[in-house]
C-alpha positions as CSV (number, residue, x, y, z in Angstrom):
1,M,169.1,50.1,98.6
2,P,171.0,53.6,99.4
3,L,169.3,56.2,101.6
4,D,168.4,59.5,99.9
5,R,169.4,62.7,102.2
6,N,167.6,65.0,100.0
7,D,164.6,63.3,100.2
8,S,161.8,64.8,102.6
9,L,161.3,61.4,104.3
10,P,163.3,61.2,107.5
11,L,166.3,59.0,107.3
12,W,164.9,56.5,110.0
13,A,161.8,56.4,108.0
14,Q,163.7,55.2,105.0
15,L,165.9,52.8,106.7
16,E,162.7,51.4,108.2
17,A,161.4,50.8,104.8
18,V,164.5,49.2,103.5
19,L,164.7,46.7,106.4
20,K,161.2,45.9,106.3
21,A,161.5,45.0,102.6
22,R,164.8,43.1,103.1
23,L,162.8,41.2,106.1
24,D,160.2,40.4,103.6
25,D,162.9,39.0,101.3
26,G,164.0,36.8,104.0
27,D,167.6,38.5,104.0
28,F,167.8,38.2,107.8
29,D,166.5,34.6,108.3
30,E,169.8,33.6,109.9
31,R,170.6,36.6,112.0
32,F,169.6,40.2,112.2
33,P,172.4,42.8,111.9
34,T,173.7,44.7,115.0
35,D,173.3,48.5,115.5
36,A,176.9,48.9,114.6
37,E,176.7,46.9,111.6
38,L,173.7,48.9,110.3
39,V,175.4,52.3,111.1
40,E,178.4,51.2,109.0
41,Q,176.3,49.7,106.1
42,Y,174.1,52.5,105.7
43,G,176.2,55.5,106.7
44,V,173.8,56.7,109.3
45,S,174.0,57.5,113.2
46,R,173.3,55.1,115.9
47,H,170.1,57.4,116.8
48,T,168.9,56.8,113.2
49,V,169.2,53.1,113.4
50,R,167.7,52.7,116.9
51,E,164.7,54.9,115.8
52,A,164.0,52.7,112.6
53,I,164.6,49.6,114.8
54,R,161.9,51.1,117.5
55,H,159.3,51.5,114.8
56,L,159.8,47.7,113.6
57,N,159.6,46.7,117.1
58,R,156.1,48.6,117.6
59,T,154.8,46.3,114.4
60,G,155.9,43.4,116.0
61,I,158.5,42.5,113.4
62,L,161.5,42.7,115.6
63,R,162.1,42.7,119.3
64,R,164.9,43.3,121.4
65,E,166.1,40.7,123.6
66,R,168.7,40.7,126.6
67,G,171.8,38.9,125.7
68,R,170.7,38.3,122.0
69,G,170.0,42.0,120.6
70,T,167.4,42.4,118.0
71,V,165.8,39.2,116.9
72,V,163.2,38.6,114.0
73,T,159.6,37.7,115.2
74,R,158.4,35.2,112.7
75,S,154.4,34.7,112.2
76,E,155.0,31.4,110.5
77,F,151.3,30.2,110.4
78,E,148.0,32.2,108.9
79,Q,144.6,31.4,109.1
80,P,141.8,32.9,107.0
81,L,138.9,34.1,109.4
82,G,135.5,32.9,108.6
83,A,136.3,29.3,108.0
84,L,135.9,26.1,110.0
85,Y,139.4,25.0,110.3
86,S,141.4,22.4,112.3
87,L,144.7,23.8,114.1
88,Y,146.3,20.5,113.2
89,R,145.4,20.9,109.5
90,S,146.6,24.6,109.6
91,I,150.1,23.5,110.9
92,D,150.3,20.5,108.4
93,S,149.5,22.7,105.5
94,T,152.6,24.6,105.9
95,G,154.7,21.5,105.8
96,A,155.6,21.6,109.4
97,T,154.9,18.6,111.6
98,A,151.7,18.8,113.9
99,T,151.9,16.9,117.1
100,S,150.1,17.2,120.6
101,R,151.0,16.4,124.3
102,T,147.8,15.4,126.1
103,L,147.5,17.2,129.6
104,Q,144.1,15.8,130.3
105,Q,141.6,13.6,128.7
106,G,138.3,12.3,130.4
107,T,135.1,13.5,131.5
108,D,134.4,16.9,133.1
109,F,131.7,18.9,134.7
110,E,131.9,22.8,133.6
111,P,128.5,24.3,134.4
112,V,129.4,27.3,132.2
113,V,130.6,25.4,129.4
114,A,127.3,23.1,129.6
115,E,125.2,26.1,129.1
116,H,127.2,27.1,126.3
117,L,126.4,23.7,124.6
118,G,122.4,24.3,125.6
119,L,122.8,21.4,128.1
120,P,121.8,21.4,131.9
121,S,124.6,22.7,134.0
122,E,125.2,19.4,135.8
123,T,125.8,17.5,132.7
124,E,129.1,15.4,132.5
125,L,131.0,16.3,129.1
126,F,133.9,15.0,127.2
127,F,137.3,17.2,128.1
128,L,140.6,17.1,126.1
129,E,143.1,19.5,126.9
130,R,146.4,19.4,125.0
131,I,149.5,21.5,124.0
132,R,149.7,21.6,120.2
133,Y,153.3,21.5,118.9
134,A,154.6,22.5,115.2
135,D,158.1,21.0,114.3
136,G,158.4,20.4,118.0
137,E,157.9,23.9,119.4
138,P,154.8,24.7,121.6
139,L,152.3,26.8,119.4
140,A,148.9,26.6,121.5
141,L,147.2,25.4,124.6
142,D,144.1,23.8,123.3
143,R,141.1,22.8,125.6
144,V,137.7,21.4,124.0
145,W,134.5,20.2,125.8
146,M,131.8,18.3,123.9
147,P,128.7,16.2,125.0
148,L,129.6,13.1,126.5
149,D,127.1,10.9,124.8
150,L,128.5,12.3,121.3
151,A,132.2,11.7,122.1
152,R,132.1,8.6,124.2
153,P,133.8,6.3,121.6
154,I,136.6,8.5,121.6
155,L,137.0,8.9,125.3
156,D,140.1,6.9,125.6
157,R,141.8,7.4,121.9
158,N,145.3,8.9,121.8
159,S,144.9,12.2,120.3
160,E,148.8,13.4,119.9
161,H,149.0,12.5,116.4
162,T,145.8,13.4,114.9
163,A,143.4,15.9,114.5
164,L,140.2,15.7,116.7
165,Y,138.0,16.2,113.9
166,D,139.7,13.5,111.8
167,E,139.2,11.3,115.0
168,L,135.3,12.2,114.9
169,D,135.0,11.1,111.4
170,R,137.1,7.7,111.7
171,H,134.5,6.8,114.3
172,Q,131.4,8.1,111.9
173,L,130.6,10.8,114.8
174,T,129.1,14.0,114.1
175,R,131.6,16.8,113.7
176,P,131.0,20.6,113.7
177,D,130.0,22.0,110.2
178,A,129.7,25.7,111.3
179,G,129.9,27.9,114.3
180,W,131.6,31.3,115.5
181,E,134.8,32.3,117.1
182,R,135.7,35.1,119.2
183,I,139.3,36.2,119.6
184,A,141.0,38.5,121.8
185,P,144.6,39.5,122.8
186,V,145.6,38.5,126.5
187,M,148.6,38.1,128.5
188,P,149.3,34.4,129.5
189,T,149.8,33.4,133.0
190,P,153.3,32.4,134.4
191,E,152.2,28.5,134.2
192,E,150.7,29.2,130.4
193,C,154.1,30.9,129.5
194,S,155.8,28.0,131.0
195,L,153.7,25.4,129.1
196,L,154.3,27.4,125.8
197,D,157.7,28.3,126.3
198,V,157.1,32.2,126.0
199,R,158.5,35.2,127.7
200,R,156.3,37.0,130.3
201,G,155.0,39.9,128.9
202,E,154.7,38.4,125.5
203,A,150.9,38.5,124.3
204,A,148.8,35.6,122.9
205,F,145.4,35.2,121.2
206,F,142.7,33.8,123.0
207,L,140.3,32.0,121.0
208,E,136.5,30.9,122.0
209,R,134.9,28.8,119.8
210,L,131.3,27.3,119.8
211,G,131.1,24.6,117.1
212,T,127.5,23.6,115.8
213,A,126.4,20.5,113.7
214,G,122.8,21.1,111.9
215,G,122.3,24.2,114.3
216,I,122.9,22.1,117.4
217,P,125.8,23.2,119.7
218,I,128.3,20.2,119.9
219,E,131.6,21.9,120.8
220,W,132.9,24.5,123.1
221,R,136.5,25.1,122.7
222,T,139.3,27.6,124.0
223,T,142.7,28.0,122.6
224,L,145.5,30.1,123.8
225,I,148.0,30.5,120.9
226,R,151.3,32.4,120.8
227,G,150.8,35.8,119.1
228,S,154.3,35.7,118.0
229,R,153.8,32.5,115.5
230,Y,150.4,33.0,114.4
231,R,148.1,35.5,112.7
232,F,144.7,35.6,111.0
233,V,143.9,36.7,107.8
234,S,140.5,38.3,106.7
235,Y,139.3,38.4,103.0
236,F,136.7,41.0,102.0
237,A,135.1,42.5,98.6
238,A,133.4,45.8,97.9
239,G,129.9,45.6,99.2
240,G,130.2,42.4,101.3
241,V,128.7,42.2,104.5
242,P,129.6,39.6,107.2
243,P,126.8,37.1,107.8
244,L,126.5,38.2,111.4
245,I,126.1,41.8,110.5
246,A,123.8,41.1,107.9
247,A,121.5,38.9,110.3
248,K,121.8,41.6,112.9
249,T,120.8,44.5,110.4
250,A,117.8,42.5,109.1
251,T,116.6,42.2,112.5
252,D,117.1,45.9,113.9
């Protein structure tokens, strides 16, 4: 698509739109062009190219890497908000192979988590900490706590090739049927960067989830997930009010 020098839209903005369209079409899946190649292809100055790239960098679509130049950032996995989901199933549904590496599995005492679950602070809990992979690449650091009385049958089960909820179903144990989730952007610690194979300074999502069954808390989960490979999608309709807001409004 040629750029129009008679258009009131700046050349860098036109180039940004063209490159964004090509990115959406998958033109640069193998390699993104160098600045010099874009200058020659579109007949613009290096300043115009750099300004277009700078704006694409700000949207998270592209990033500059020392020694590699400009690379494409792909958010490969999408998850609708407002749905009870399994990260394992979210990965699997894209055709990618979902696996895990267990870092810790056993029992734990976490007074704050116990309180989240409505239990006495000294309650012993089931604890599972895993790195979740998609096609062999680390995607998330996942930690989950459940009442030990509920999860005891799976205490020693291998969870590296299955979803936790599937394991609960297999043993006819109670699994969450509702709950809430809170999402915030964070900067991973150096140790977390190493576990997830991310660059220092690269942002991630931090998820906190309380899962309930029949209104009773049975799961507390925290997940640190790579922001460059995962995104959340919200669907809405005119006049629709989210349940939490509707409930709050009704009590105000």
